[in-house]
C-alpha positions in Angstrom: 0.0 -0.1 -0.1 1.1 3.8 -1.3 0.3 6.3 1.1 1.6 10.2 1.3 3.5 12.0 3.7 1.2 14.0 5.3 -1.6 11.1 5.6 1.1 8.9 7.9 -0.4 10.4 11.4 -3.5 8.9 10.3 -2.6 5.7 9.4 -0.1 5.3 12.1 -4.0 6.2 14.5 -5.7 3.7 13.0 -3.4 1.0 13.9 0.6 -0.3 12.9 1.2 -2.1 9.8 3.9 -4.9 9.7 6.3 -3.1 7.4 7.2 0.7 6.6 9.0 1.4 3.9 10.8 5.3 3.6 12.5 5.9 0.5 12.6 9.8 -0.8 16.1 12.3 -0.8 14.8 14.8 1.4 16.3 14.3 4.7 14.2 16.2 7.0 11.0 14.6 6.0 12.4 10.8 5.9 13.8 11.5 9.4 10.6 13.1 10.3 8.3 10.0 9.1 10.7 7.3 10.6 10.4 8.9 14.0 7.0 9.3 14.1 6.5 5.5 13.2 8.9 4.9 16.1 7.1 6.5 18.5 4.0 4.5 17.6 6.1 1.9 17.9 6.9 1.9 21.5 3.5 3.3 22.2 2.4 0.3 20.7 4.9 -1.9 22.7 7.4 -2.7 21.0 10.1 -2.3 22.9 13.2 -4.0 21.5 14.6 -2.5 18.7 17.3 -3.6 16.4 19.5 -1.8 13.4 20.9 -3.3 10.2 22.8 -1.2 7.6 23.1 -3.0 4.4 26.5 -2.1 3.5 28.0 -3.4 0.0 26.7 -6.3 -2.2 28.3 -8.8 0.4 25.9 -8.0 3.5 25.4 -10.9 5.0 21.3 -11.4 5.3 21.2 -14.5 7.5 21.4 -11.8 10.7 18.3 -10.0 9.7 16.0 -13.0 9.2 17.5 -14.6 12.4 16.5 -11.3 14.3 13.0 -11.4 13.3 12.1 -15.4 13.4 13.9 -15.2 17.3 11.6 -14.7 20.2 12.3 -11.5 22.0 13.7 -12.2 25.7 13.7 -8.7 27.1 10.5 -7.5 25.3 7.0 -8.9 23.7 7.7 -7.1 20.1 10.4 -6.1 18.1 10.8 -3.1 16.0 13.7 -4.2 13.0 15.3 -1.1 10.9 17.0 -2.4 8.1 18.9 0.9 6.6 19.5 0.3 2.5 21.7 4.0 2.0 22.4 2.8 -1.8 18.4 1.9 -2.3 20.3 -1.4 -4.2 20.0 -4.8 -1.9 21.7 -6.9 -4.9 20.2 -10.7 -5.9 20.8 -12.0 -2.6 19.3 -9.2 -0.3 16.5 -9.2 -3.2 15.8 -13.0 -2.2 15.9 -12.1 1.4 13.8 -9.8 1.9 11.3 -11.4 -0.3 11.6 -14.1 2.3 11.8 -11.9 4.5 8.1 -10.7 3.7 6.9 -13.4 3.2 7.9 -15.4 6.8 8.0 -12.3 9.8 6.2 -12.9 12.5 2.9 -10.9 14.1 5.6 -9.6 16.9 7.6 -7.9 14.6 7.6 -4.3 13.2 9.8 -3.6 10.2 11.2 0.2 9.4 12.7 -0.1 6.0 14.7 3.6 4.2 15.8 3.9 1.6 17.1 6.7 -1.2 14.8 7.6 -3.8 14.7 5.1 -5.7 14.0 5.0 -9.7 11.1 3.5 -11.6 13.2 0.2 -12.1 13.8 -0.5 -8.1 10.2 0.8 -7.8 8.8 -2.3 -10.0 11.3 -4.9 -8.4 10.2 -7.8 -6.7 11.8 -7.2 -3.7 10.6 -4.1 -2.7 6.6 -4.9 -4.8 6.7 -8.2 -1.8 7.4 -5.7 0.8 4.5 -2.5 -0.4 2.1 -5.4 -0.5 2.6 -6.9 3.1 3.1 -3.4 4.7 2.8 0.7 3.4 5.4 2.3 1.2 6.0 6.0 1.8 7.6 8.4 -1.0 9.1 11.8 0.7 9.5 14.0 -1.8 11.5 17.4 -2.0 9.6 20.7 -1.2 9.6 22.8 -4.3 10.0 26.2 -4.2 6.4 27.1 -5.1 4.8 25.2 -2.1 7.7 26.2 -0.3 5.8 29.3 1.7 3.0 27.3 2.5 5.1 24.6 3.9 6.8 27.2 6.5 3.3 28.3 7.1 2.4 25.1 8.2 5.0 24.6 10.1 5.2 27.9 11.7 1.0 27.5 12.8 2.5 24.4 14.3 5.0 25.8 17.1 2.1 28.5 17.7 3.1 31.6 15.3 2.2 32.7 12.1 2.2 35.6 9.4 -0.4 38.2 9.0 -3.4 37.4 6.3 -2.0 40.0 3.9 0.5 40.6 1.2 2.8 41.7 4.0 2.4 38.1 5.3 2.7 37.1 2.3 6.0 38.7 1.2 7.8 37.4 5.0 7.1 33.8 3.8 8.1 34.3 0.3 11.5 36.0 2.1 11.6 33.0 4.3 11.9 31.0 1.0 14.0 32.7 -0.7 16.6 32.1 2.0 16.2 28.5 2.7 15.1 27.2 -0.5 16.8 23.9 -1.5 17.8 23.1 2.5 14.8 22.1 4.6 16.7 20.8 7.2 18.3 24.5 7.9 14.9 25.2 7.2 13.9 23.4 10.0 16.4 24.8 12.3 15.8 28.3 11.0 12.1 27.8 12.3 12.9 26.3 15.6 15.1 29.7 15.8 11.6 31.4 15.4 10.1 29.9 18.3 13.1 30.3 20.6 13.4 34.4 19.8 9.7 35.0 19.4 7.0 34.4 21.6 4.0 32.5 20.2 1.8 34.7 18.0 1.9 36.6 14.9 5.7 37.4 13.4 6.2 40.8 11.2 8.0 40.7 8.4 10.9 43.0 9.9 11.2 40.0 12.9 11.7 37.0 10.3 14.1 39.0 8.1 16.1 39.8 11.3 16.4 36.5 12.4 16.2 34.3 9.4 20.1 33.1 7.4 20.5 32.5 3.8 21.1 28.8 4.0 19.5 28.1 0.5 20.9 25.4 -1.3 20.7 25.7 -5.5 20.5 23.0 -7.6 22.0 23.2 -11.4 19.4 21.8 -12.9 16.6 23.5 -10.6 18.0 26.6 -12.4 17.0 25.5 -15.5 13.2 24.8 -14.4 13.8 28.7 -13.3 15.2 29.6 -16.4 12.6 28.8 -18.7 9.9 29.8 -15.8 10.9 33.0 -16.6 12.0 33.7 -13.0 15.0 36.5 -13.5 15.3 37.2 -9.8 15.4 34.0 -9.3 17.7 32.9 -12.0 20.4 35.7 -10.6 20.3 34.6 -7.6 21.0 30.9 -8.1 23.3 31.7 -10.1 25.1 33.4 -7.4 24.6 31.1 -5.2 25.6 28.1 -7.4 29.1 30.2 -7.7 29.2 30.6 -3.9 29.0 27.0 -3.5 32.0 26.3 -6.1 29.8 24.5 -8.8 31.9 24.3 -12.0 31.5 27.0 -14.7 31.3 24.7 -17.3 28.4 22.3 -15.5 26.2 25.4 -15.4 27.1 26.4 -18.7 26.2 22.4 -20.1 22.9 23.0 -18.2 21.4 25.7 -20.2 23.1 25.0 -24.0 21.5 21.5 -23.2 18.0 23.0 -22.9 19.0 25.8 -26.3 19.9 22.7 -28.4 16.4 20.8 -27.1 14.3 24.1 -27.5 15.9 23.5 -31.3 15.3 20.1 -31.9 11.6 20.7 -31.2 11.6 23.8 -33.0 12.6 21.9 -36.0 10.6 19.3 -35.2 7.5 21.1 -35.8 8.8 23.1 -38.4 8.6 19.5 -40.4 5.1 19.2 -39.1 4.9 17.2 -36.3 3.2 18.2 -33.3 4.1 19.1 -30.1 4.3 16.2 -28.4 6.0 14.0 -30.3 8.7 17.0 -31.3 9.2 17.4 -27.7 9.6 13.5 -27.3 12.2 13.7 -30.0 14.2 16.4 -28.5 14.3 14.1 -25.6 12.3 16.8 -23.0 10.0 15.2 -20.2 8.9 15.7 -16.4 8.6 19.0 -15.4 10.2 20.5 -18.2 8.0 19.2 -20.7 5.2 22.0 -19.4 7.5 24.5 -19.7 8.4 24.0 -23.2 5.2 24.0 -24.4 4.6 27.6 -23.1 8.0 28.5 -24.1 8.1 27.1 -27.8 4.5 28.4 -29.7 6.3 32.2 -29.1 10.2 30.8 -30.3 10.9 32.4 -33.4 13.7 31.4 -35.8 15.6 34.9 -34.9 15.7 34.2 -31.6 16.6 30.7 -31.5 19.6 31.5 -33.5 20.6 34.1 -31.1 20.0 31.7 -28.6 22.3 29.2 -30.0 25.1 31.6 -30.8 25.3 33.0 -27.3 25.6 29.8 -26.1 28.5 28.9 -28.2 30.3 32.1 -26.9 29.4 31.3 -23.7 31.2 28.1 -24.3 34.2 29.5 -25.3 34.6 31.5 -22.5 33.9 29.4 -19.8 36.6 27.9 -21.0 39.0 30.6 -21.1 38.6 32.4 -24.3 37.3 36.1 -24.6 34.8 38.0 -27.0 34.7 41.2 -27.4 31.0 41.9 -26.9 30.7 39.8 -23.8 32.0 39.8 -20.1 35.0 38.2 -19.6 34.1 36.6 -16.4 32.4 33.6 -16.8 30.0 33.9 -14.0 29.0 37.1 -16.1 28.4 35.4 -19.0 26.3 32.7 -18.3 24.3 35.2 -16.4 24.0 36.9 -19.8 23.2 33.9 -21.4 20.7 33.1 -18.7 18.8 36.2 -18.9 18.9 35.9 -22.3 16.8 32.5 -21.9 14.2 33.6 -18.9 13.0 36.5 -21.5 11.4 33.7 -23.4 9.9 32.6 -20.2 5.8 32.3 -19.6 6.3 35.1 -16.6 7.9 37.1 -18.3 5.3 36.5 -21.2 2.7 37.9 -19.2 4.1 40.9 -18.0 5.1 42.0 -21.3 1.5 41.3 -22.1 
Protein backbone atom coordinates (compact mmCIF):
# COMPACT_ATOMS: atom_id res chain seq x y z
CA UNK A 1 0.00 0.00 0.00
CA UNK A 2 1.23 3.48 -0.89
CA UNK A 3 0.47 6.53 1.22
CA UNK A 4 1.48 10.19 1.13
CA UNK A 5 3.72 11.73 3.76
CA UNK A 6 0.98 14.02 5.07
CA UNK A 7 -1.34 11.06 5.70
CA UNK A 8 1.12 9.04 7.79
CA UNK A 9 -0.21 10.36 11.10
CA UNK A 10 -3.77 9.37 10.25
CA UNK A 11 -2.64 5.93 9.10
CA UNK A 12 -0.65 5.31 12.29
CA UNK A 13 -3.67 6.34 14.37
CA UNK A 14 -5.68 3.54 12.75
CA UNK A 15 -3.11 0.91 13.75
CA UNK A 16 0.38 -0.17 12.78
CA UNK A 17 1.11 -2.11 9.63
CA UNK A 18 3.75 -4.88 9.81
CA UNK A 19 6.20 -3.03 7.55
CA UNK A 20 6.97 0.57 6.55
CA UNK A 21 9.20 1.57 3.63
CA UNK A 22 10.40 5.17 3.55
CA UNK A 23 12.15 6.19 0.35
CA UNK A 24 13.30 9.57 -0.91
CA UNK A 25 16.12 12.10 -0.76
CA UNK A 26 14.53 14.65 1.56
CA UNK A 27 16.39 13.88 4.78
CA UNK A 28 14.26 15.98 7.13
CA UNK A 29 10.93 14.51 6.01
CA UNK A 30 12.34 10.97 5.98
CA UNK A 31 13.68 11.43 9.52
CA UNK A 32 10.39 12.85 10.77
CA UNK A 33 8.41 10.02 9.21
CA UNK A 34 10.74 7.42 10.76
CA UNK A 35 10.51 9.14 14.16
CA UNK A 36 6.70 9.07 13.98
CA UNK A 37 6.75 5.35 13.24
CA UNK A 38 9.21 4.66 16.07
CA UNK A 39 7.07 6.65 18.51
CA UNK A 40 3.94 4.76 17.49
CA UNK A 41 5.86 1.49 17.82
CA UNK A 42 7.01 2.29 21.35
CA UNK A 43 3.47 3.20 22.34
CA UNK A 44 2.24 -0.11 20.94
CA UNK A 45 4.79 -2.09 22.96
CA UNK A 46 7.60 -2.61 20.46
CA UNK A 47 10.23 -1.92 23.09
CA UNK A 48 13.16 -3.89 21.67
CA UNK A 49 14.92 -2.38 18.65
CA UNK A 50 17.47 -3.83 16.22
CA UNK A 51 19.15 -1.81 13.46
CA UNK A 52 20.87 -3.27 10.38
CA UNK A 53 22.69 -1.17 7.78
CA UNK A 54 23.16 -2.86 4.41
CA UNK A 55 26.64 -1.91 3.26
CA UNK A 56 27.98 -3.38 0.07
CA UNK A 57 26.95 -6.25 -2.15
CA UNK A 58 28.24 -8.90 0.28
CA UNK A 59 26.09 -7.98 3.25
CA UNK A 60 25.15 -11.00 5.36
CA UNK A 61 21.36 -11.19 5.53
CA UNK A 62 21.29 -14.21 7.80
CA UNK A 63 21.30 -12.19 11.07
CA UNK A 64 18.39 -10.08 9.82
CA UNK A 65 16.28 -13.14 9.07
CA UNK A 66 17.32 -14.83 12.31
CA UNK A 67 16.45 -11.77 14.42
CA UNK A 68 12.99 -11.57 12.88
CA UNK A 69 12.34 -15.23 13.69
CA UNK A 70 13.87 -15.25 17.19
CA UNK A 71 11.68 -14.80 20.24
CA UNK A 72 12.64 -11.74 22.29
CA UNK A 73 14.00 -12.32 25.79
CA UNK A 74 13.20 -8.83 27.04
CA UNK A 75 10.09 -7.68 25.19
CA UNK A 76 6.96 -9.06 23.61
CA UNK A 77 7.51 -7.13 20.40
CA UNK A 78 10.51 -6.09 18.32
CA UNK A 79 11.19 -3.18 15.98
CA UNK A 80 13.66 -4.11 13.26
CA UNK A 81 15.14 -1.31 11.16
CA UNK A 82 16.84 -2.09 7.87
CA UNK A 83 18.72 0.78 6.28
CA UNK A 84 19.78 0.45 2.64
CA UNK A 85 21.70 3.66 1.79
CA UNK A 86 22.38 2.60 -1.80
CA UNK A 87 18.78 1.58 -2.49
CA UNK A 88 20.12 -1.63 -4.05
CA UNK A 89 20.01 -4.73 -1.86
CA UNK A 90 21.55 -6.87 -4.60
CA UNK A 91 20.45 -10.30 -5.78
CA UNK A 92 20.90 -12.00 -2.42
CA UNK A 93 19.27 -9.09 -0.64
CA UNK A 94 16.32 -9.13 -3.02
CA UNK A 95 15.71 -12.80 -2.31
CA UNK A 96 16.21 -12.28 1.43
CA UNK A 97 13.73 -9.39 1.58
CA UNK A 98 11.12 -11.44 -0.27
CA UNK A 99 11.59 -14.32 2.18
CA UNK A 100 11.49 -11.82 5.04
CA UNK A 101 8.14 -10.43 3.88
CA UNK A 102 6.68 -13.94 3.65
CA UNK A 103 7.90 -15.24 7.00
CA UNK A 104 8.12 -12.34 9.50
CA UNK A 105 6.05 -13.06 12.64
CA UNK A 106 3.25 -10.89 13.95
CA UNK A 107 5.24 -9.49 16.89
CA UNK A 108 7.84 -7.83 14.61
CA UNK A 109 7.48 -4.35 13.13
CA UNK A 110 9.87 -3.58 10.29
CA UNK A 111 11.04 -0.13 9.20
CA UNK A 112 13.06 0.05 5.98
CA UNK A 113 14.69 3.32 4.88
CA UNK A 114 15.95 3.91 1.35
CA UNK A 115 17.09 6.82 -0.82
CA UNK A 116 15.12 7.98 -3.85
CA UNK A 117 14.34 4.98 -6.04
CA UNK A 118 14.06 4.89 -9.81
CA UNK A 119 11.27 3.26 -11.79
CA UNK A 120 13.13 -0.05 -12.07
CA UNK A 121 13.69 -0.28 -8.32
CA UNK A 122 10.08 0.63 -7.56
CA UNK A 123 8.85 -2.22 -9.76
CA UNK A 124 11.38 -4.76 -8.50
CA UNK A 125 10.23 -8.02 -6.92
CA UNK A 126 11.64 -7.19 -3.49
CA UNK A 127 10.03 -3.74 -3.31
CA UNK A 128 6.70 -5.03 -4.59
CA UNK A 129 6.69 -7.83 -2.00
CA UNK A 130 7.39 -5.42 0.85
CA UNK A 131 4.86 -2.86 -0.38
CA UNK A 132 2.13 -5.49 -0.61
CA UNK A 133 2.99 -6.66 2.89
CA UNK A 134 3.07 -3.20 4.46
CA UNK A 135 3.12 0.51 3.58
CA UNK A 136 5.43 2.52 1.34
CA UNK A 137 5.95 6.22 1.88
CA UNK A 138 7.80 8.43 -0.63
CA UNK A 139 9.27 11.67 0.71
CA UNK A 140 9.79 14.19 -2.07
CA UNK A 141 11.63 17.51 -1.79
CA UNK A 142 9.47 20.55 -1.16
CA UNK A 143 9.54 22.56 -4.38
CA UNK A 144 10.10 26.30 -4.28
CA UNK A 145 6.49 27.10 -5.19
CA UNK A 146 5.30 24.94 -2.27
CA UNK A 147 7.80 26.27 0.26
CA UNK A 148 5.88 29.34 1.58
CA UNK A 149 2.84 27.19 2.39
CA UNK A 150 5.09 24.55 4.00
CA UNK A 151 6.72 27.24 6.16
CA UNK A 152 3.31 28.64 7.13
CA UNK A 153 2.14 25.19 8.27
CA UNK A 154 5.30 24.69 10.33
CA UNK A 155 4.91 28.11 11.92
CA UNK A 156 1.29 27.32 12.80
CA UNK A 157 2.36 24.03 14.40
CA UNK A 158 4.62 25.95 16.80
CA UNK A 159 1.97 28.58 17.55
CA UNK A 160 3.28 31.29 15.24
CA UNK A 161 2.22 32.80 11.94
CA UNK A 162 2.26 35.83 9.68
CA UNK A 163 -0.35 38.41 8.76
CA UNK A 164 -3.11 37.28 6.41
CA UNK A 165 -2.17 39.99 3.93
CA UNK A 166 0.33 40.75 1.20
CA UNK A 167 2.87 41.69 3.90
CA UNK A 168 2.55 38.24 5.42
CA UNK A 169 2.94 36.58 2.04
CA UNK A 170 6.03 38.67 1.36
CA UNK A 171 7.49 37.52 4.66
CA UNK A 172 6.91 33.89 3.69
CA UNK A 173 8.46 34.48 0.26
CA UNK A 174 11.49 36.08 1.91
CA UNK A 175 11.82 33.08 4.23
CA UNK A 176 11.50 30.67 1.29
CA UNK A 177 14.18 32.49 -0.71
CA UNK A 178 16.62 32.13 2.18
CA UNK A 179 16.11 28.40 2.74
CA UNK A 180 15.34 27.06 -0.74
CA UNK A 181 16.86 23.65 -1.36
CA UNK A 182 17.90 23.19 2.28
CA UNK A 183 14.94 21.86 4.26
CA UNK A 184 17.03 20.81 7.25
CA UNK A 185 18.26 24.39 7.59
CA UNK A 186 14.69 25.65 7.12
CA UNK A 187 13.66 23.49 10.07
CA UNK A 188 16.46 24.98 12.17
CA UNK A 189 15.45 28.52 11.22
CA UNK A 190 11.87 27.75 12.25
CA UNK A 191 13.08 26.47 15.59
CA UNK A 192 15.11 29.66 15.99
CA UNK A 193 11.98 31.77 15.48
CA UNK A 194 10.22 29.73 18.16
CA UNK A 195 13.04 30.51 20.60
CA UNK A 196 13.40 34.19 19.71
CA UNK A 197 9.77 35.27 19.59
CA UNK A 198 6.61 34.43 21.56
CA UNK A 199 3.63 32.62 20.12
CA UNK A 200 1.51 34.73 17.83
CA UNK A 201 1.94 36.75 14.68
CA UNK A 202 5.45 37.46 13.37
CA UNK A 203 6.29 40.59 11.42
CA UNK A 204 8.36 40.66 8.26
CA UNK A 205 11.01 42.66 10.10
CA UNK A 206 11.31 39.92 12.75
CA UNK A 207 11.68 37.22 10.09
CA UNK A 208 14.23 39.23 8.09
CA UNK A 209 16.26 39.86 11.25
CA UNK A 210 16.32 36.21 12.30
CA UNK A 211 16.41 34.01 9.19
CA UNK A 212 19.86 33.41 7.70
CA UNK A 213 20.56 32.87 4.01
CA UNK A 214 21.10 29.11 3.99
CA UNK A 215 19.70 28.33 0.55
CA UNK A 216 21.30 25.55 -1.47
CA UNK A 217 20.79 25.43 -5.20
CA UNK A 218 20.69 22.65 -7.74
CA UNK A 219 21.99 23.35 -11.24
CA UNK A 220 19.09 21.40 -12.70
CA UNK A 221 16.58 23.47 -10.72
CA UNK A 222 18.27 26.50 -12.28
CA UNK A 223 17.16 25.21 -15.65
CA UNK A 224 13.51 25.14 -14.54
CA UNK A 225 13.75 28.66 -13.11
CA UNK A 226 15.23 29.95 -16.37
CA UNK A 227 12.54 28.36 -18.52
CA UNK A 228 9.89 29.74 -16.13
CA UNK A 229 11.15 33.27 -16.72
CA UNK A 230 11.92 33.84 -13.01
CA UNK A 231 14.73 36.33 -13.61
CA UNK A 232 15.27 37.44 -10.00
CA UNK A 233 15.42 33.82 -8.82
CA UNK A 234 17.76 32.93 -11.70
CA UNK A 235 20.27 35.58 -10.65
CA UNK A 236 20.02 34.51 -7.01
CA UNK A 237 20.60 30.87 -7.96
CA UNK A 238 23.60 31.71 -10.14
CA UNK A 239 25.13 33.69 -7.31
CA UNK A 240 24.50 30.80 -4.91
CA UNK A 241 25.96 28.19 -7.28
CA UNK A 242 29.07 30.30 -7.74
CA UNK A 243 29.45 30.73 -3.97
CA UNK A 244 29.08 26.98 -3.48
CA UNK A 245 31.92 26.31 -5.92
CA UNK A 246 29.82 24.79 -8.70
CA UNK A 247 31.69 24.37 -11.99
CA UNK A 248 30.83 27.05 -14.53
CA UNK A 249 31.19 24.43 -17.27
CA UNK A 250 28.39 22.34 -15.76
CA UNK A 251 26.09 25.35 -15.47
CA UNK A 252 26.78 26.25 -19.10
CA UNK A 253 26.15 22.67 -20.23
CA UNK A 254 22.75 22.70 -18.50
CA UNK A 255 21.69 25.95 -20.15
CA UNK A 256 23.10 24.95 -23.53
CA UNK A 257 21.34 21.58 -23.39
CA UNK A 258 18.02 23.37 -22.94
CA UNK A 259 18.77 25.58 -25.92
CA UNK A 260 19.71 22.54 -28.03
CA UNK A 261 16.49 20.82 -26.97
CA UNK A 262 14.49 23.90 -27.94
CA UNK A 263 16.11 23.85 -31.36
CA UNK A 264 15.48 20.12 -31.86
CA UNK A 265 11.83 20.52 -30.91
CA UNK A 266 11.43 23.64 -33.04
CA UNK A 267 12.95 21.89 -36.06
CA UNK A 268 10.59 18.93 -35.56
CA UNK A 269 7.60 21.26 -35.42
CA UNK A 270 8.79 22.96 -38.62
CA UNK A 271 8.61 19.53 -40.28
CA UNK A 272 4.93 19.36 -39.34
CA UNK A 273 5.20 17.17 -36.26
CA UNK A 274 2.81 17.92 -33.37
CA UNK A 275 4.23 19.46 -30.22
CA UNK A 276 4.01 16.30 -28.02
CA UNK A 277 5.92 14.26 -30.61
CA UNK A 278 8.47 17.05 -31.09
CA UNK A 279 9.13 17.09 -27.34
CA UNK A 280 9.58 13.32 -27.18
CA UNK A 281 12.07 13.42 -30.06
CA UNK A 282 13.91 16.25 -28.29
CA UNK A 283 14.09 14.05 -25.14
CA UNK A 284 12.09 16.51 -23.04
CA UNK A 285 9.89 15.11 -20.26
CA UNK A 286 8.82 15.70 -16.68
CA UNK A 287 8.47 19.27 -15.36
CA UNK A 288 10.40 20.64 -18.33
CA UNK A 289 7.79 19.33 -20.74
CA UNK A 290 5.21 21.81 -19.46
CA UNK A 291 7.71 24.66 -19.60
CA UNK A 292 8.72 23.81 -23.16
CA UNK A 293 5.05 23.71 -24.14
CA UNK A 294 4.75 27.34 -23.06
CA UNK A 295 8.02 28.58 -24.52
CA UNK A 296 8.05 26.89 -27.94
CA UNK A 297 4.92 28.48 -29.46
CA UNK A 298 6.33 31.98 -28.88
CA UNK A 299 9.87 31.15 -30.06
CA UNK A 300 10.74 32.45 -33.52
CA UNK A 301 13.69 31.41 -35.68
CA UNK A 302 15.56 34.66 -35.10
CA UNK A 303 15.40 34.31 -31.29
CA UNK A 304 16.48 30.69 -31.50
CA UNK A 305 19.47 31.46 -33.70
CA UNK A 306 20.52 34.21 -31.29
CA UNK A 307 20.28 31.78 -28.36
CA UNK A 308 22.36 29.14 -30.14
CA UNK A 309 25.02 31.71 -31.01
CA UNK A 310 25.02 33.08 -27.46
CA UNK A 311 25.50 29.56 -26.07
CA UNK A 312 28.48 29.05 -28.40
CA UNK A 313 30.09 32.32 -27.31
CA UNK A 314 29.49 31.56 -23.63
CA UNK A 315 31.00 28.10 -24.10
CA UNK A 316 34.25 29.70 -25.20
CA UNK A 317 34.25 32.17 -22.31
CA UNK A 318 33.82 29.51 -19.60
CA UNK A 319 36.76 27.69 -21.22
CA UNK A 320 39.04 30.73 -21.13
CA UNK A 321 38.40 32.44 -24.47
CA UNK A 322 37.36 36.06 -24.87
CA UNK A 323 34.74 37.80 -26.95
CA UNK A 324 34.72 41.56 -27.58
CA UNK A 325 30.99 41.92 -26.96
CA UNK A 326 30.69 39.66 -23.91
CA UNK A 327 31.95 39.83 -20.29
CA UNK A 328 35.30 38.11 -19.78
CA UNK A 329 34.26 36.69 -16.41
CA UNK A 330 32.56 33.28 -16.86
CA UNK A 331 29.79 33.76 -14.29
CA UNK A 332 28.86 37.15 -15.74
CA UNK A 333 28.66 35.53 -19.17
CA UNK A 334 26.48 32.75 -17.73
CA UNK A 335 24.18 35.36 -16.20
CA UNK A 336 23.80 37.02 -19.59
CA UNK A 337 23.03 33.73 -21.31
CA UNK A 338 20.57 32.67 -18.59
CA UNK A 339 18.71 35.99 -18.72
CA UNK A 340 18.54 35.87 -22.50
CA UNK A 341 16.88 32.47 -22.26
CA UNK A 342 14.68 33.52 -19.32
CA UNK A 343 13.21 36.34 -21.38
CA UNK A 344 11.36 33.68 -23.34
CA UNK A 345 9.77 32.24 -20.20
CA UNK A 346 6.04 32.34 -19.50
CA UNK A 347 6.22 34.76 -16.56
CA UNK A 348 8.10 37.32 -18.65
CA UNK A 349 5.53 36.95 -21.41
CA UNK A 350 2.62 37.51 -19.07
CA UNK A 351 4.33 40.59 -17.65
CA UNK A 352 4.91 41.99 -21.10
CA UNK A 353 1.30 41.40 -22.00
